[in-house]
Structure formats: structure tokens, C-alpha cells
N, C-alpha and C positions, 0 to 999 in steps of 0.2 A: 590594143592588147588589154585584156581585162585584169582587174584586181581580184584574185581568188580568195585571199585570206588576209587577216590582220592579226599579227602576233606581237605581244608585248613582253618586255623583260625589265625588271627593276635594275637600276644602275646607280652609280655614284657620280658626283660632279667633281670638278677640280678645286672646290673650296668648301665653304660651310654655309649653313643658314645661321644668321645671327639675329637675335631679338633686339632690334634697334631701340624699341621703347624701353626695354630693361637696361640697355647700355646707357641711354640718355638719363635714366633715373639713378645711375651710379653703380652699375654692376662692376665688380672689381676684376683684376687679372690674376691668374695663377698659371704662368707659362702660356700655353696656347689656349687654355681654358678661360672662360669667364666664370666668376663666382656670383652667387646670389640666385634668386628665383626668377624664372621667366614671367612675363606679364602679358605677352601676346598670345592669343588663342592658338592652340595647336602645338606650341613649343613645349618639349619635355625638359629642355635646359636652355640657358641663354645662348649657348653655341652648340650646334649639333651638326652631324655630317650632312652635307648636301646630297640630295637625292635626285635622280632622273628616271625617266622611262624611255627605253628604246622602243619605237614603234616600227615594226617591220611589215612591209606590204609584199605579199607573195604574188608574183605575176604569172600569167598563163604559161610562159616558157620556162618557168622555174627560177627566174632572176628574183633577187630580193632587194627591194628599195627600203631605205630606212632613214629615220631622223630621230633626234633626241629631244624629248620634252624636258625643259629646265626652267627654273625661275631664279630671280636675282637673289643676291646674298641677304638683303633686308626684306624678305618676303613678309607679307602681312602688314607692312608699314606704308605710310604715306598714301593711303587709298588703294594700294595694290591688292591683288587677289590673295587669298589666304595661303598659309604654308602648304607647299606642294610635296606630299608624301606618296610614294609609289603605292603603298598598300591601299590608300584611299581612292586613287585615281585610275589604277589599272581596271578594276571592275567597271568603272564608269565608261572607260573607252570601249570595253567589250560590249557593254549594254547599249550605248547610245551611238557610238561612232562606227564600230565595225559593221552593223547592218546597213549603214548609209554608204559605205565604201565598197563592200563586197559586190562584185558584179559590174562596177563602174568601169568605163573605158579610161585608160590612162593616156588621154590624148590632148588634154588642155589643162595646164597648171592653173591658169586664172579661173577657169570654170570650176575646177575641183576645189580651189582655195575659197571661192565664194560659197560653194556648197558647205564647206567646213565652217566658215564664218556664220552662216545662217542657222546652224544647229543650236538649239537652245534647250536647257534643262530647267524646268519650272520657271520658264519665262526669262531665264538669265543666259547670257553668252557662256560658252565654254571657258574654263580657266585659261588665262593667257599662255601658261606653260604648255597646255595640251595643244592649243592652236599653233604654237611655235613649233613643237616637235612633229605633229602630224603633217603640217604644211611642208616641212623639210622632206618628209618621206614622200609626199605627193610630187614634189618637184623632182626628186630622184626617180620616182616611178615613171614620170613622163619622159625624163631624159633616157632612161634605160629602154623604155618601150620604143623610142624613136631613134636610138643610136646616136644621141647627142650628149654633150656635156651639159651639166645643169646650168652653167653660165650661158650656154648657147640657147637653151630653152627660154631663159629670162630675156635675153636680147631679142629673140624672135617674137616673143609675146608682148613685150613692152616697148618695142620700137627703139631700142638702144643698141650699142655696139660693144662687143667684148674687146677690151683693151689688149694690146700686145706689149704693154709695159707693166711692171709691178706697181701695185698700189702701196703707198707709204704705210708702214706698220708702226703703230703706236704701242709702246710698252709701258706698263704701270708697275710702280715699285712697292706700293703699300708703305708701311712704316719703315721698312728697311731701305731708306732712300739713298743711302751712300753705297753700300755693297752692291745693291741691285742696279744702281746707275753704272757701276763699273761693268757689270755683265752686259748692259745695253750698249755701252761703248764698244766692248769687244765684239759683240754680235753685229754692230753696225746698224742699230735701230734708227730709222729715219726720224722718229718722233719720240721724245722721252721727257721726263720720267714719271709724270703724274704727281708724285711726291706726297700726296695725302696731307695737305696742309689744312687740318680740320680742327685746330685748337689755337686760339689767339696766344695764350700764355706760353705754351711749350713749343709752338711751331712757327707762328707768324711773328710774334713779338708785339708788345703794346704799341710800338711805333712802326711795326713792319720790319724791324731790323733783323730778325732771325731769318725770315724768308729771303731778304736781300743778301744776307751772308751765304745762304744756301745756293742761291742763283750764282753768286760769284764763285763759290767752290765748284759748282757744276760746270760753269764755263771754263774755268782753269783746268778742271779734270779732263774735259774733252780735248782741249788744246794740248795738254801734256801727254795724253795717251792715245790719241787717234793714230791709226796706222797710215792714213792717207790724208793729206791736207785738203783734199776735195770733200772729205766727210764733214758735212755741215748740217747736223740735225736741228729740227725745230724743238725748242724747249716748251713743253706743254705742262703747266702747273695747275692742279685742281685746288682751289682755295676754299671750297665749301662755305662760302659766304663770309669768311673771316675778315676780308678787306672792308666790306660794308659794316661789319661789327665794330671796327675801331674808328672808321671815318664817318659812318652814317650811310645807310642804303641809298639815300637820295642826295648825298653831298658829292655830286659828280666831279666838281673841281678838285676836291681833296683826293678823291679816289684816283682821278686821272693823273694828278701830280705824282702820286706814289707809283702807279703803274708805269708812267713814263720813266721814272727813276729805275724801276726794275728792267725796263726795256733797254736802257742805256748800259746797265750792268751786264745784261745778257750778250751784248754785242761781242763778236760778230754774228752771233746766232739770233734767229728770229724767235720771238716770245709769244706764246699764247697763254692767256689766263682764263681758266674755266671756273665758273661759279664765283664771280667776285663778290656778289651779295646774295643773300637768301631772304626773300620777303616771305615770312611765315604766313602772312595773312591770306593772300589769294594769288591765283595764277595771273590775274590782270595786274596786280601790284608788281609782281616779278617782271612781267613783260614791260611795263612802264619804266621801271627802274633800269633794267638792262638796256632798253632802247635809248634811254636818256644818257647813260654812260657811254654807249656805243657812239652816239652822236657827238658827245664831248670829245672823245678820242679822235674821231674823224675830223671834226672842225679844227682841232689843234694839230692835225697831222702827226699824231702819235702812232708810231709804227708797231703797235701791239694789237693782237687780235683777242677778242673776247669770245668765249664759248658758252652757249646756253646749256644748262643741265637741270637745275632744280625747277620743278613745276613743268618740265617739258618731257612728258612720259609717253604720250599716245600720238598717233598720226594727227589727230585733231590739234593737239598741243603744238606739235612741230610746225604745222601750217600757220598757226597763229603767231608763233615766234618769228617765223620766216617773213610773214606778211608785214610785221611791225619792225623788221630789221632790229630785233632784240638780240644783239650779238652778231659777230662776223661769221660764226660757225655754230651749228647745232649738233649736239650729241644725239644720235638715234640709238636708244638703248633697246637692242633687238628683242630680248625676251618680253619687255614691257609692252611691245606693240602687238603681241600675239602672233598671228600668222606672218611668215616672212614676206608674203605679198605686201604687207603694210610697210615693212622695211624698204622694200624695193620702191614703193610709191613715195615714201618719205624722202629717200635720196634724190629721186628724180624731181620731186617738188622743190626741194632746196636748190638744186641746180637751176631749175627754171626761174626761181626768184633771185638768183645771184648771191646766195648765201652758202657758205661752206658746209658740206655734209661730212660729219664724222660718224662712220658706222661703228658704233661701240658695242656695248653688251655688258657682261658681268664676268667676274672671276669665277662665278659659281655655275659655269656652263660645262660642256663636255667637248671632247675632241671632235665628235661628229657635228655638233651644232656649229662649232668654229669652222669646220671644213665647208659646210653648206653656206655659211655667211661669206666665206671667201668667194664662192661662185657668184653670189649676189653682187658683191663688190666689184668683181672683175667685169660684170656686165653693166652695172650702173655707174661705176667709176667715181666713188666719193673721194674726198681729199685724202682721207686716211681711214684705216681699219684697225680695230683693237686686237692686240695679241691676247688670246684667251684660250683655255681657261687658266685658273690658278694665279698665284701671286709670286711665283718663283722666277719669272722672266723667261728662263731658258725653254721650258716646256711649251708655254703658250706661243712664244715666238717661233719655235720649231714647227708647231702644227700649222700655223697660219702661213709661214714662209714656204714650207714644203708643198702645201696644197696649191699655193699660187704658182710655184715653179712647175708643178705637174701640168697645170692648165696651160701655161706658156709653152712648155716643151711639146705637149700633145698637139696643140694647134699649129705650132711651127712645123712639126713633122708632117701633119696633114697637108699643109700648103706645099711642102716640098714633094710629097707623094703625088 
């Protein structure tokens, strides 16, 4: 079945674009707003509305396949592609991508995704957000053309199997780490709460005492309010390098002592620590430090998992972290990888190497990108998938949970039929 047309519409995301460089330089807060002037190219203010582009592919039989282009909250920072604004990129899609797709047979996602990856403008690859959204639409097109679910297309083309069990959903709290944790407990989130521990003085404590107190509060909150004693979520805390900031990025013993203490406080729940250190210098320095700390924990039998995040943005990065056993789990930040074919390959590579795959993303995505990511996860079976978009817990959890349940129900009904 051929693709007859490519139609784009501008949209909003579930969160905001934030100028990370301006924030690090001291931009102030005024309610939800940031004060001060932006410093990253393209930003009109330090915080502005997140934008997306829906890419709709019109098929021969009139069906519409679609995906959403979206970029991470901190666009234009850390080597990422520039700020993604609909007015700038819809004309580009019409000029360079539409002619390449119109008339193509929607018969192979991998072939179409490769064609998309190969498109260059002035010798440069397409913006990651464009590859992300258009690849979603291509997967949906192949699924609709062949009468399959998107997860079934992924399984068929990548040699994996669609699970008949839900994937654990990971919810993130943002700074509202107390009230949002309550929402997570009520919803029965299997992994929680992220907690945004990105400041030593206000959130970790100079000796780590503030995070220790929070983990104790969280453990007790779950024990006091869970509706079922069988409910035993994983506690996943993102520390944004603050543990290394107080103990030293290469002081494995001191960091391991502290992490072991957190693991004991968290019991009976299992603990994961994301981003224990942040080596600003190079990717290689980050891999070396995280691999060293991972080995220290393993050698001492400390039952806490480390999660790679910083400096781990692309498919190439993910492979290097997995090869070096830098962490027990790797976050796969879906928009940063560009085409979702890269997300699929990243999850499968981590599993091949025996390292946990966390299919993540950003709060600054859309309902559609989240739904397509669920299909990728149901086929590749990572350890956990992020509830997204937004930072309100309820909405992102609903979108991911409901899409997962639709897949399970439809496949079960087919089997019975």
C-alpha cells in the first residue's frame, strides 16, 4: 500500500522547553516562570511552551498513519540538536521529506526508517525530533497497511516477541516529590519516584542526609498507604551527579558506602540510583567512573542498581556503556536517539549484553509519541518504560498504561477468536 501524501500540523507537548544554560547561570523563579534572559540560541524566554509536529501519512485506502515529532525539555544543550519550533521545521519536512516518502510502499518499517535516516540537508542528518516523529508515522503506516499492531511489526521485523504481560511503568515526580509520590502509590506504579535530586544543599544534603531522610519517608509512605501487601515497587532515584559531588566522582568506596546505606533504608523495597556522578569532562570519563562504581557495588554484594544517564544519549553511547558494564541499567532517552528504530535496537542490544534497558524519554513529549513507544516496549521488553508526557503523574501514567492494556486485550481477543 502506497503513501499518497504527507500532512503536518503544529502541536503542543506535555511540558516546556527550558534553557538549561540560562538556568545554570542563575535564572530565577517566579511561579512556573523563569526570570532573566535566555542565552541559548532560538529561545525567546528561559522557559517557553513545548512544541511538536504531528506528521500524518495518507495511505491509498484512506487510512491515516501518524507520529509526533518532539524534543527533550533541555533542547539545544549538551550537544543536542537546536530548539525545535514547528514554524521552522514544518517547511523543512514539506520540502525534503515529503518528496522522499510520497509514492513509497508501506511494506517494511526497517527499510523506510533507514531511508529516513539517510536523508541529509546541507550534509547534516535531520533533526532528532523529525526522525523521531516521522519514524513513528512510518511504523504506524506499515502496521495499518498490513493489518497488524505496531508492536507486531516491530516483533516481526526485529526477531523478537510481543509480551503478554505488562511492562513495569516508571513515574517521575519532578520537584513535587511528596504529593506526586502519593499519586504514584494510589495508581500502583511499579517504579517510582525519580525525585529530581539535582542540588546538594537543598535535596541531597552535605553528607547525604536529606536524601536518606526522603528515602525513609518514601518507604514508610508506601508501607502505610498501599492497598495490597503484594505491592512492592522499585524505588528509582535520579541523583544528577550529586553523590559524586560530595564524595568525589572516583571515590568508589565512599560512594558505595553511602549507596549501601540508602539500600538498607529502602528495604523491603529494591533501590536504583540513576546518575550517581556526572563527569563533565568526557563520555569516556563518565563510563570509567560509572563502571568503577558498578564493580565496587557488585564486588561487595551491595543490592542496589546503578542507572546510566549522563553522557549516554545516542545509540552509539548506549552500546559503549553496555559494553563497559557502566551501570546495571541504561536509560534510553527516546527523542535523543532520533528514529524509533534506534530505540528498538538500543533495547535489544542492552538485553544482549545482559544490562537492564530502561526505555525512557522526556516529559516534553506528546500522547502520540508515548503510545508508539509503548508498542516498541511491548515488542522489545525492556525492564521498564517511562510514564510520559508531563510531570503531573496521572496523565502520563494513564496514557502509557491504557495503551499497554489495549495491546494486551486485542492480542488476547485474537487468540481466542
